[in-house]
N, C-alpha and C positions, 0 to 999 in steps of 0.2 A: 680441331679445336674440341676440347673435352666438354662434359656435361655440365661443367662449371660455368662456361660462357666467360672464360677470363677472369672469374671471380671465384669465391668460395661458395656459391650458390647452387644447391642442387636444382635440377628442373625435373619435377614429378610428372608422370604420364596421368593424363585424364582418361577416365573409363570411356569418355566420348571418343576417344581415339580407336576404338574397337567398333564403332559404327552400331549397327542394328543387331547387336549380339545380347543374349541374356546376361543379366546381371552377374550371375554367378560365374558364367563362363568366361566372361570380361576379366573378372578380378582374377580367376586361376591363370588366365593369359598373362595378366600384367605380373602376377607374383612368380610364376614359375619359368617364364620366357622372357628375359630380360627385354624391355622395350628399348627403341633406340631411333634416333634422328641421323640422317646422313651429315649433317653439319654439327649438331649438339652432342653428338655420340650417344653414349648409354644414358638412359633416364632411370629416375627413381621411381620405386612402388612404395615407399615409405608413407605417403600420403596418397589417398585415393579419393577422387572425386565422382560420385555417382550423377549420371547426366542424362538429359532428355533422350539420347540416342539409344539408351539401353532398353532392352526389351524386358516386360514383365512388371507386375504390380510390386510396389515396395511398400512394406509394412513394419511395424515396430518390431514384429517377431522374425521377420527376415533380418532387419537391421541388427537386431540382437545377436543373431546366429552369425552374423558376419564379425561381429566384435569378439565373439567368442572363438571364432574359427581362426581369426588373425589378429591376435592381441597386440601386436607390435605395430599395427597400422592406424594412422590417423585418418579418419574418414569425414567427409562433409558431402552436402548436396550442392546441385547447381541448378538453377533455373527451374523449368516445368518438368521435373522427374516423374514418371508414372507411379500415381498414388491412386489409383482407381483401375477398374477392370480394363478401360479404354484410355488411350493417351489424349491429353487434352494440353490445349496453348493456356497457361495462367502466367502472366507476368506481373510485375509491380503495378501495371495499370489498371488491373483487375480488382485491386484491394480497394474498399473492403467487401464488395459483392460477392466475391470468392473466399470468404472468411472460412468456411467449412473446409476448403481445400487447404487452405493455410493452417489449419488447425490439425489436419493430417500430417502437413509437413513437420510441424512442431514436434509430434509425437515420434515420428521417424527420425528427426534430427536427435531429439533428445535420447533415443535408443542407441544411435551411433555415436554418442557423445561428441558431437561435432562441435567445433570450435566457433564456426562461422557458417554463414549462407550467402550465396550471391545469386542475383537474378536480373533478368533482362528487364530493361525499363518497359518496352512494349510500343504499341503503335500510336502514332501522333492524332489519329481520329477517335481514339478512347480516353484520352487524358491530356494533361499538360506537363511541362517539365517541372513546374512549381508543384503540382500534385503528386507526381512520382516522387520527388524528393521527400515530400509530406508522408506519402506512403511508405516509403522506405524506413523511415523513423519510427512509425506505427507498427510495422511487421517487426522491426526489431525490439521492440519494447514487449510485443507479444511472444516472440520466440525466446528473449533473454539472452540472446547472443548477437555478435556484429552482424549486421546484415549490408551487403553492399550492392549497389546500382551497376550493371554491367552497360555500358554506352553501346550504341549500334554505329551505324555508318549511312553514308548517302545512297539513295536509289533513286531512279527517274521520277517515281511519283512522289517521293519524300516522305515515304510511309513510317520510317522509325524516328522516335524521340532519341535525342543525343546522336544525331546525325552529321554535327558540323562542329567546326572547332569553337565557335562562340558557347554552343550549349556544353561542350566539355569543360569550359573555363567556368560556366556556371555551376556545374557539377564540382569542380575542384572548390570554388569558392563557398559553395553552400556548407560545407564541413560535414556533409553525408559522406559515409564510406562507399568505397567503389571496388570493382573489379576492372583492370584495364586489358583489354584484349587489343594486343597490338596488332593481330592480324585485321581486325576491324579498323584499326588506325592507319594500317596500309592502304587500306580502300579509300578512306577519306583523304589520305596524303596525296594518292593517284587522281582522285576525282577532283580534288580542290587545286592540285598543282603546287601544294606546298606543305612545310612540316613545320609545326609550331614547336620547335625544339624546347624553348623556354618552359612552355606550359607542360610538356610531356616529362622534363626532367623534375619539375617541381611535384607532378602527379605521381610518378614512381617512387620518389623519395618521401612521401608523405606518409605518416601513420594512418592515415585514412585509407591507404592502398592495401586492401586485403588480399587481393590476389593479382596476377598477370598471367595471361593467357596468350600462348604463342602457337602458331601454325604458319603455313604459307599460303598465298593466294596470288592471282595475276593482278590484282587490282580493280577487278570488275565485281567479284562476287566472293562470299565467305565459303572457301570450299575445302579448308580443313586439309590442306596438303602438306607432306613432308617440306623440310627446307631443302632447297636444290644448292645453295651457295649463300654466301655472307648477306644477311638481310640488313637495310640500315638502321633497323632498331636494336640490334643486337648490344650495341654499348650501353643502352639504357638498363640492361638488366645487372650489370655491375654497380648500377646507383640505385638500385631498388632499396626500399626500407628493409632493414632486417627481418621484420615480421611479415612482409610479403610472400605469399607461396606462389612460386612459378609454376603453372600448370600447362603441360604440352598437349596440344590438341591435333596434331598432324596424324594422318591415318596410320594405322599400324596392320600388319599382316594379320589375317583372322585364322590362318591355318596353324596347326600345331605340327611340331616336328620333333 
């Protein structure tokens, strides 16, 4: 199967696929050593997403240097990227208490000329589904670009918001934009014993779907593994909205050759 997944849609590598690697090194790896997946084939580096896995503090100066060095790449940030001297978990659940952090995010995102931002919803003991949806709208207004909620998956303690099919339905019906992580939904499908095909088809085809994230796992945890065979969700990629960007998060080799 080609990188287009039986469609005309490229799959772009997420820099999170390079694990705990300095941001600049991960960018160089993605650009100069074509990333790939055993099932999806060659991946694109025309759009790159800076992620929490990357090491090193991101600021507006570094972002401007990236744009200057790689003028043909579209950049965007994802979730709790490192914006301070130490890494911290900041989700949509933490708005507006973490306004200063989101203001830093706004400056870096503007320097990258990013067209969108996506973030994890957060923990159930910190806020509610309704509040996260409101937070997403407020952060979107502050950033001045589309902001999407990335849902989670079930755990034994039920720690994460958007960890069940009903909450994904609530997200879809809210009109709030979102990132749909199909590896998270694989965990949900395994744990719940069913796949809500109708909901998923509506969600991937919606203009509110900013991003689709893909990688593999065994249904027990989010492991960001490469695909080893056809995944049940692969046909959904061909049904994705034309403006939804597909990001690949499966682990890439960190060695240069």
